[in-house]
Each structure stands twice: as structure tokens, then as C-alpha cells.
C-alpha positions as a Markdown table, in Angstrom:
| # | Residue | x | y | z |
|---|---|---|---|---|
| 1 | Met | 77.6 | 123.6 | 140.7 |
| 2 | His | 81.3 | 123.9 | 139.7 |
| 3 | Ala | 82.8 | 127.3 | 139.1 |
| 4 | Gln | 81.3 | 129.0 | 136.1 |
| 5 | Thr | 83.4 | 130.5 | 133.3 |
| 6 | Val | 83.1 | 134.2 | 132.9 |
| 7 | Ile | 84.0 | 135.7 | 129.5 |
| 8 | Pro | 84.3 | 139.5 | 129.0 |
| 9 | Leu | 82.4 | 140.6 | 125.9 |
| 10 | Trp | 85.5 | 142.6 | 124.8 |
| 11 | Ala | 89.0 | 141.3 | 125.8 |
| 12 | Asn | 90.3 | 144.8 | 126.4 |
| 13 | Gly | 87.1 | 146.3 | 127.9 |
| 14 | Ala | 84.0 | 147.9 | 126.3 |
| 15 | Pro | 84.7 | 150.3 | 123.4 |
| 16 | Gly | 85.3 | 153.8 | 124.7 |
| 17 | Phe | 85.4 | 152.6 | 128.4 |
| 18 | Glu | 88.4 | 150.4 | 128.3 |
| 19 | Asn | 89.9 | 152.3 | 131.2 |
| 20 | Arg | 87.0 | 151.1 | 133.5 |
| 21 | Arg | 87.2 | 147.4 | 132.8 |
| 22 | Asn | 89.1 | 146.6 | 136.1 |
| 23 | Glu | 86.6 | 148.4 | 138.3 |
| 24 | Pro | 85.0 | 145.7 | 140.6 |
| 25 | Glu | 81.3 | 144.8 | 140.4 |
| 26 | Gln | 79.2 | 145.2 | 143.5 |
| 27 | Ala | 77.1 | 142.2 | 144.5 |
| 28 | Lys | 74.9 | 141.5 | 147.5 |
| 29 | Asp | 72.0 | 139.2 | 148.3 |
| 30 | Tyr | 70.2 | 138.8 | 145.0 |
| 31 | Trp | 71.8 | 141.6 | 142.9 |
| 32 | Val | 74.8 | 142.7 | 141.0 |
| 33 | Lys | 75.6 | 146.2 | 139.9 |
| 34 | Asn | 78.5 | 148.6 | 139.0 |
| 35 | Ile | 79.1 | 146.7 | 135.7 |
| 36 | His | 81.9 | 148.3 | 133.7 |
| 37 | Asn | 83.2 | 145.2 | 132.0 |
| 38 | Pro | 80.2 | 143.5 | 130.5 |
| 39 | Ser | 80.4 | 139.7 | 130.4 |
| 40 | Leu | 78.9 | 136.3 | 129.8 |
| 41 | Thr | 78.8 | 133.7 | 132.6 |
| 42 | Ile | 78.5 | 130.3 | 131.0 |
| 43 | Tyr | 76.4 | 127.5 | 132.4 |
| 44 | Arg | 76.8 | 124.2 | 130.5 |
| 45 | Pro | 74.4 | 121.3 | 130.7 |
| 46 | Pro | 75.7 | 117.8 | 131.5 |
| 47 | Ala | 77.6 | 116.6 | 128.4 |
| 48 | Asp | 75.2 | 113.6 | 127.9 |
| 49 | Lys | 72.2 | 116.0 | 128.0 |
| 50 | Ala | 73.5 | 118.8 | 125.8 |
| 51 | Asn | 71.4 | 119.2 | 122.6 |
| 52 | Gly | 73.2 | 122.1 | 120.8 |
| 53 | Ala | 70.6 | 124.8 | 121.8 |
| 54 | Ala | 71.8 | 127.9 | 123.6 |
| 55 | Val | 70.3 | 131.0 | 125.2 |
| 56 | Val | 71.6 | 134.4 | 126.3 |
| 57 | Ile | 69.7 | 135.4 | 129.5 |
| 58 | Cys | 69.3 | 139.1 | 130.3 |
| 59 | Pro | 68.2 | 139.6 | 134.0 |
| 60 | Gly | 66.0 | 142.5 | 135.0 |
| 61 | Gly | 66.5 | 145.2 | 137.6 |
| 62 | Gly | 65.3 | 148.4 | 136.1 |
| 63 | His | 68.7 | 149.2 | 134.5 |
| 64 | Arg | 69.9 | 150.0 | 138.1 |
| 65 | Leu | 71.1 | 146.6 | 139.0 |
| 66 | Leu | 70.8 | 143.0 | 137.8 |
| 67 | Val | 68.5 | 140.5 | 139.7 |
| 68 | Tyr | 71.2 | 138.0 | 139.1 |
| 69 | Asn | 70.3 | 134.9 | 141.1 |
| 70 | Ser | 66.6 | 134.6 | 140.4 |
| 71 | Glu | 66.6 | 136.0 | 136.9 |
| 72 | Gly | 70.0 | 134.6 | 135.8 |
| 73 | Val | 71.2 | 131.6 | 137.7 |
| 74 | Ala | 67.8 | 130.0 | 138.3 |
| 75 | Pro | 66.7 | 130.1 | 134.7 |
| 76 | Ala | 70.2 | 128.9 | 133.7 |
| 77 | Lys | 69.8 | 125.8 | 135.8 |
| 78 | Phe | 66.3 | 125.3 | 134.3 |
| 79 | Tyr | 67.7 | 125.4 | 130.8 |
| 80 | Asn | 70.6 | 123.2 | 131.7 |
| 81 | Ser | 68.1 | 120.5 | 132.8 |
| 82 | Leu | 66.7 | 120.7 | 129.3 |
| 83 | Gly | 70.1 | 120.3 | 127.7 |
| 84 | Val | 70.5 | 124.0 | 126.7 |
| 85 | Thr | 73.8 | 125.8 | 127.1 |
| 86 | Val | 73.3 | 129.2 | 128.9 |
| 87 | Phe | 75.2 | 132.5 | 128.8 |
| 88 | Ile | 74.0 | 135.0 | 131.5 |
| 89 | Leu | 74.7 | 138.5 | 130.2 |
| 90 | Lys | 75.9 | 141.2 | 132.6 |
| 91 | Tyr | 75.1 | 144.3 | 130.6 |
| 92 | Arg | 75.9 | 147.9 | 131.4 |
| 93 | Leu | 73.3 | 149.7 | 133.5 |
| 94 | Gly | 72.1 | 153.1 | 132.3 |
| 95 | Arg | 70.4 | 154.0 | 135.6 |
| 96 | Asp | 73.0 | 152.8 | 138.1 |
| 97 | Thr | 74.4 | 155.5 | 140.4 |
| 98 | Leu | 76.5 | 158.0 | 138.4 |
| 99 | Ser | 76.3 | 155.7 | 135.4 |
| 100 | Pro | 78.1 | 157.0 | 132.2 |
| 101 | Tyr | 76.0 | 154.6 | 130.1 |
| 102 | Lys | 72.8 | 155.1 | 128.0 |
| 103 | Ile | 70.4 | 152.2 | 127.8 |
| 104 | Asp | 69.6 | 152.5 | 124.1 |
| 105 | Val | 73.3 | 152.7 | 123.3 |
| 106 | His | 75.4 | 150.6 | 125.7 |
| 107 | Ala | 72.9 | 148.0 | 126.9 |
| 108 | Arg | 71.9 | 147.5 | 123.3 |
| 109 | Gln | 75.6 | 147.2 | 122.2 |
| 110 | Asp | 76.1 | 144.6 | 124.9 |
| 111 | Gly | 73.1 | 142.6 | 123.8 |
| 112 | Tyr | 74.2 | 142.5 | 120.1 |
| 113 | Arg | 77.8 | 141.6 | 121.2 |
| 114 | Ala | 76.5 | 138.8 | 123.4 |
| 115 | Ile | 74.7 | 137.0 | 120.5 |
| 116 | Arg | 77.6 | 137.6 | 118.2 |
| 117 | Trp | 80.1 | 136.2 | 120.7 |
| 118 | Val | 78.0 | 133.0 | 121.3 |
| 119 | Arg | 77.6 | 132.5 | 117.5 |
| 120 | Ser | 81.3 | 133.0 | 116.8 |
| 121 | His | 82.3 | 130.5 | 119.6 |
| 122 | Ala | 79.5 | 128.0 | 118.8 |
| 123 | Ser | 81.9 | 125.2 | 117.7 |
| 124 | Glu | 83.8 | 125.1 | 121.0 |
| 125 | Phe | 80.5 | 124.7 | 122.9 |
| 126 | Ala | 79.0 | 122.3 | 120.4 |
| 127 | Ile | 76.2 | 124.8 | 119.7 |
| 128 | Asp | 74.0 | 124.9 | 116.6 |
| 129 | Thr | 74.2 | 128.4 | 115.2 |
| 130 | Asn | 70.5 | 128.1 | 114.2 |
| 131 | Arg | 69.3 | 127.5 | 117.7 |
| 132 | Ile | 70.7 | 130.4 | 119.7 |
| 133 | Gly | 68.0 | 132.4 | 121.6 |
| 134 | Met | 67.7 | 135.3 | 123.9 |
| 135 | Met | 65.6 | 135.6 | 127.1 |
| 136 | Gly | 64.8 | 138.7 | 129.0 |
| 137 | Phe | 63.2 | 139.5 | 132.4 |
| 138 | Ser | 61.7 | 143.0 | 132.9 |
| 139 | Ala | 64.4 | 145.5 | 132.0 |
| 140 | Gly | 66.4 | 142.6 | 130.4 |
| 141 | Gly | 63.4 | 142.2 | 128.2 |
| 142 | Glu | 64.0 | 145.7 | 126.9 |
| 143 | Val | 67.5 | 144.7 | 126.0 |
| 144 | Val | 66.1 | 141.7 | 124.1 |
| 145 | Asp | 63.6 | 144.0 | 122.2 |
| 146 | Met | 66.5 | 146.3 | 121.2 |
| 147 | Val | 68.4 | 143.4 | 119.7 |
| 148 | Ala | 65.7 | 141.1 | 118.4 |
| 149 | Phe | 64.0 | 143.1 | 115.7 |
| 150 | Ser | 66.7 | 145.0 | 113.7 |
| 151 | Gly | 70.4 | 145.8 | 113.2 |
| 152 | Trp | 71.5 | 142.1 | 113.1 |
| 153 | Lys | 73.9 | 142.3 | 110.2 |
| 154 | Gly | 77.6 | 141.8 | 111.1 |
| 155 | Asp | 80.4 | 144.0 | 109.7 |
| 156 | Ala | 82.2 | 141.7 | 107.2 |
| 157 | Arg | 85.2 | 143.9 | 107.2 |
| 158 | Ser | 85.7 | 144.1 | 110.9 |
| 159 | Pro | 89.1 | 143.1 | 112.2 |
| 160 | Asp | 87.3 | 141.5 | 115.2 |
| 161 | Pro | 85.8 | 138.1 | 114.0 |
| 162 | Val | 83.0 | 138.4 | 116.6 |
| 163 | Asp | 81.7 | 141.6 | 115.0 |
| 164 | Arg | 81.4 | 139.9 | 111.6 |
| 165 | Glu | 78.7 | 137.6 | 113.0 |
| 166 | Asn | 75.0 | 138.0 | 112.6 |
| 167 | Ala | 73.3 | 139.2 | 115.9 |
| 168 | Lys | 69.8 | 137.8 | 115.2 |
| 169 | Pro | 68.5 | 135.5 | 117.9 |
| 170 | Asn | 66.8 | 132.4 | 116.5 |
| 171 | Phe | 64.1 | 132.7 | 119.2 |
| 172 | Ile | 63.2 | 135.0 | 122.1 |
| 173 | Val | 61.6 | 134.4 | 125.5 |
| 174 | Gln | 60.1 | 137.5 | 127.1 |
| 175 | Val | 59.2 | 137.3 | 130.8 |
| 176 | Tyr | 57.2 | 140.4 | 131.9 |
| 177 | Pro | 59.4 | 142.6 | 129.6 |
| 178 | Gly | 59.7 | 146.3 | 130.2 |
| 179 | Pro | 57.6 | 148.7 | 128.2 |
| 180 | Ser | 60.4 | 150.6 | 126.3 |
| 181 | Tyr | 61.8 | 149.7 | 122.9 |
| 182 | Ile | 58.9 | 147.7 | 121.5 |
| 183 | Pro | 59.0 | 148.4 | 117.8 |
| 184 | Glu | 56.0 | 149.9 | 116.0 |
| 185 | Asn | 56.0 | 146.9 | 113.8 |
| 186 | Ile | 58.1 | 143.8 | 113.3 |
| 187 | Thr | 59.2 | 142.2 | 110.0 |
| 188 | Ser | 58.2 | 138.8 | 108.8 |
| 189 | Asp | 61.8 | 137.5 | 109.5 |
| 190 | Ala | 61.6 | 138.3 | 113.3 |
| 191 | Pro | 62.5 | 135.5 | 115.6 |
| 192 | Pro | 59.7 | 133.3 | 117.0 |
| 193 | Ala | 58.6 | 134.4 | 120.5 |
| 194 | Phe | 57.4 | 133.0 | 123.8 |
| 195 | Leu | 55.8 | 135.7 | 126.0 |
| 196 | Val | 54.6 | 135.5 | 129.6 |
| 197 | Ala | 53.4 | 138.0 | 132.2 |
| 198 | Ala | 50.6 | 138.4 | 134.8 |
| 199 | Asn | 47.5 | 140.5 | 134.1 |
| 200 | Asp | 47.9 | 142.3 | 137.5 |
| 201 | Asp | 51.4 | 143.5 | 136.7 |
| 202 | Ala | 50.9 | 147.3 | 136.4 |
| 203 | Cys | 54.1 | 148.0 | 134.4 |
| 204 | Cys | 54.7 | 144.9 | 132.3 |
| 205 | Ser | 51.6 | 143.1 | 131.2 |
| 206 | Leu | 50.8 | 145.4 | 128.3 |
| 207 | Pro | 54.2 | 144.9 | 126.6 |
| 208 | Ile | 53.5 | 141.3 | 125.8 |
| 209 | Ile | 50.0 | 142.1 | 124.5 |
| 210 | Gln | 51.6 | 144.7 | 122.2 |
| 211 | Leu | 54.2 | 142.2 | 121.1 |
| 212 | Leu | 51.6 | 139.6 | 120.5 |
| 213 | Gln | 49.6 | 141.9 | 118.2 |
| 214 | Arg | 52.7 | 142.9 | 116.2 |
| 215 | Tyr | 53.7 | 139.3 | 115.9 |
| 216 | Arg | 50.3 | 138.3 | 114.6 |
| 217 | Glu | 50.3 | 141.2 | 112.1 |
| 218 | Ala | 53.7 | 140.0 | 110.8 |
| 219 | Lys | 52.5 | 136.3 | 110.8 |
| 220 | Val | 55.5 | 135.2 | 112.8 |
| 221 | Pro | 55.1 | 132.2 | 115.3 |
| 222 | Val | 54.3 | 133.5 | 118.8 |
| 223 | Glu | 52.9 | 132.0 | 122.0 |
| 224 | Met | 51.6 | 134.1 | 124.9 |
| 225 | His | 50.6 | 133.2 | 128.5 |
| 226 | Leu | 48.9 | 136.0 | 130.4 |
| 227 | Tyr | 48.2 | 134.7 | 134.0 |
| 228 | Ala | 45.4 | 136.2 | 136.0 |
| 229 | Arg | 47.6 | 136.9 | 139.0 |
| 230 | Gly | 51.3 | 136.9 | 139.8 |
| 231 | Asp | 52.2 | 140.6 | 139.7 |
| 232 | His | 55.7 | 141.6 | 138.7 |
| 233 | Ala | 58.9 | 139.6 | 139.2 |
| 234 | Phe | 57.5 | 136.1 | 139.7 |
| 235 | Asn | 60.9 | 134.9 | 138.3 |
| 236 | Met | 60.9 | 131.2 | 137.6 |
| 237 | Gly | 57.7 | 130.8 | 139.5 |
| 238 | Thr | 58.9 | 129.5 | 142.9 |
| 239 | Asn | 58.2 | 132.7 | 144.8 |
| 240 | Arg | 54.4 | 132.6 | 144.5 |
| 241 | Lys | 51.6 | 130.5 | 146.0 |
| 242 | Leu | 49.8 | 130.2 | 142.6 |
| 243 | Lys | 49.9 | 126.9 | 140.8 |
| 244 | Ser | 49.7 | 128.5 | 137.4 |
| 245 | Ile | 52.8 | 130.7 | 138.2 |
| 246 | Asn | 54.6 | 127.8 | 139.8 |
| 247 | Asn | 54.2 | 125.8 | 136.6 |
| 248 | Trp | 54.9 | 128.5 | 134.0 |
| 249 | Pro | 58.4 | 127.2 | 133.1 |
| 250 | Gln | 56.9 | 123.9 | 132.0 |
| 251 | Arg | 54.9 | 125.9 | 129.4 |
| 252 | Leu | 58.2 | 127.2 | 128.2 |
| 253 | Ala | 59.8 | 123.8 | 128.1 |
| 254 | Asp | 56.8 | 122.5 | 126.0 |
| 255 | Trp | 57.2 | 125.5 | 123.6 |
| 256 | Leu | 60.9 | 124.9 | 123.2 |
| 257 | Asp | 60.2 | 121.3 | 122.4 |
| 258 | Asp | 57.3 | 122.0 | 120.0 |
| 259 | Ser | 59.3 | 124.7 | 118.2 |
| 260 | His | 62.2 | 122.3 | 117.5 |
| 261 | Ile | 64.6 | 124.3 | 119.6 |
| 262 | Leu | 65.6 | 121.5 | 121.9 |
| 263 | Gln | 66.0 | 119.1 | 118.9 |
| 264 | Pro | 66.2 | 120.3 | 115.3 |
| 265 | Glu | 63.4 | 119.3 | 113.0 |
| 266 | Arg | 64.2 | 116.3 | 111.0 |
| 267 | Lys | 63.4 | 116.6 | 107.3 |
| 268 | Lys | 61.0 | 113.9 | 106.1 |
| 269 | Val | 62.6 | 111.4 | 103.8 |
| 270 | Leu | 60.4 | 110.5 | 100.8 |
| 271 | His | 60.6 | 106.8 | 99.9 |
């Protein structure tokens, strides 16, 4: 892979924390932490394969770190193979050592800003502004839940063009999402959802069942896969000796296709 482009969410640093933007991140083995300058790392599909869909990926890691390789880079490569442009979000971590950040304030702010940034820069990446989604793993799923169900409206009077954009994802993909920030109910204009977890995951099998129920009550399109085994953190399925888990990404690919995310639905012409 050629070098990836990294874009800070705010050119001068995160609001209120501008003085920390030059502090280096810490990265080792599979993780990244000490994030003070939240950013998007862009993975573009081959030009002849790009289809105009895009997704912001929020890796997990308990808000202490980001499981960057297996819950960021690996899914990015999977989406690129389908023609989808990917933006991996490094959001601020509320439980990192001596962190000054609050999950429900700063990680949420980073999530909203990520979708707005992608939407405001859609033309330069040949992205369809109606096919921009959000994917979360574990704690990253909590970031998705905070963004996906309310507070989308942009500020039309903002001097920053990014902040004028709508922050609503057009679809969400929740992979064993964390239990916090699931709304009591969702509205009928919520984004369609793909949900996946393993039944033997003690922390994060219930959230997708709760989301499924709320989606059904709201009559919003939803697909859920609850696998018998797989536990937590099966990532893109390669770290388990279970065929169902090995193949779960193909279920996602099918859903993206069936939901007209990979290719927009063509209106039928009446002759």
C-alpha cells in the first residue's frame, strides 16, 4: 500500500485543545493511543473500482487505545476491494492515561466532525454525499451510536464550511458495539443498519439485540447476524477457527450491495 493521507479534523487542533495538537501519538504492535489531534486516515480504492460510496471507520479499544490495524486498516482494505473510499477516524480517548477528554463530549465531537468533513470534501474524492456511512467496532460502536441517531444538523452560520454540513451517516455498520449510548428509541429517519456480534460475547452481544428491537419499532431497515460463537474482538474474521466468523464480511458485502450502497438504485423508467 502506498503512503496514506492523514487529515487533521481541525487544521489548528481540536477546539479548546489547540495547544496539544503537536503531541505525538504512541503506537505499538496493534494499537495507537495518546491522540490529541484527531484525524482521518484515507484509504482510496483503485480508481477503476471506486463507486462513490464512503465509510468512516471507528476502531475499538475501550476508549483507552485504538485497535488500529485489525479494526481500522483491515476493514479499510476490505472496503477498498468493494470500491468504497475509507476514512479511519482516530478519535480522542476518554479513558487513556491522564486523559483530559470525556467520551460523551470529545469522542462524540470527533465523530460528528468526521462525517461533516467527508461530506464537505466529497467532490474531491468523487464521493456521493448520499452514500457516506459509519462503521464501529466495540468502543468505536459507541462513537457511532452517539453520532447516528441525533444532532446531525449543521450550523448554517458557521465560518467553518465543514460545520455547516449535515452529520447524518447514510448507513451504519455496528460490529460488537459497546453497551453505552444506545438511545431509548430511534426515529423513523435513522440510517439503515447492519449489526453483527457473537452470542458468547459477554459485553457486546446485547447491544445489537437492543438496536435491532429499536430499529424494528421505528420500521427502519436493519439486518442482524448473531453468531453462536466468536466471543469479543473477532475483527474481520481472520483470527478465529470458525467458518461463520471467517465469512462474516461477505454478509456485509452482500448487504452493502442489496442496500444500493455500492451502486445507487436506478430509477425505473416507464415506457
